[in-house]
C-alpha positions, 0 to 999 in steps of 0.5 A: 174729687171736687177740690181737684176739679176746683184746683184744676179750674183755678190753675187754668183761670190763673194761666188764662188770666196771665196770658191775657194780661201779657198781650197788652202793651203798657203805656210806657212801652207805647210812649217810648215807641211813639217818641221814636216815631215822633223824632223821625217825623220831626226830622223829615218835617225839617228836611221837607222845609229845607227842600221847600225853601230851596224850591222856592228860591230856584223858582224865583231865580228861574222867573228872574232869568225868564224876565231877563231872557225876555228883555234880551230877546226884545233887545235882539229884535230891536237890533235886528231891525236896525241891522236890516235897515243898515244892510238895505241902505248899504246895498242901495249905495253899493256900486257894481264892480265893473 
């Protein structure tokens, strides 16, 4: 009877030991899955770098356009003053029709 109890205990311990070992991930399994995730991260980093470059180029273009618009506005303001003075001169020289 004692040997039967020992045999049952030994089988139980063997089964429990087998189940506890199978729950752990092997280093190879982890490395394979990390490699896949790492590739995805690398691809995303490359896309982010491209978007960053495009954003910087667009920002520089917008700043250049803003500077051009400011210069154009200054020129329009200067021309407006000249046109106003010419209109005043012509109005003063204009003779009535009657």
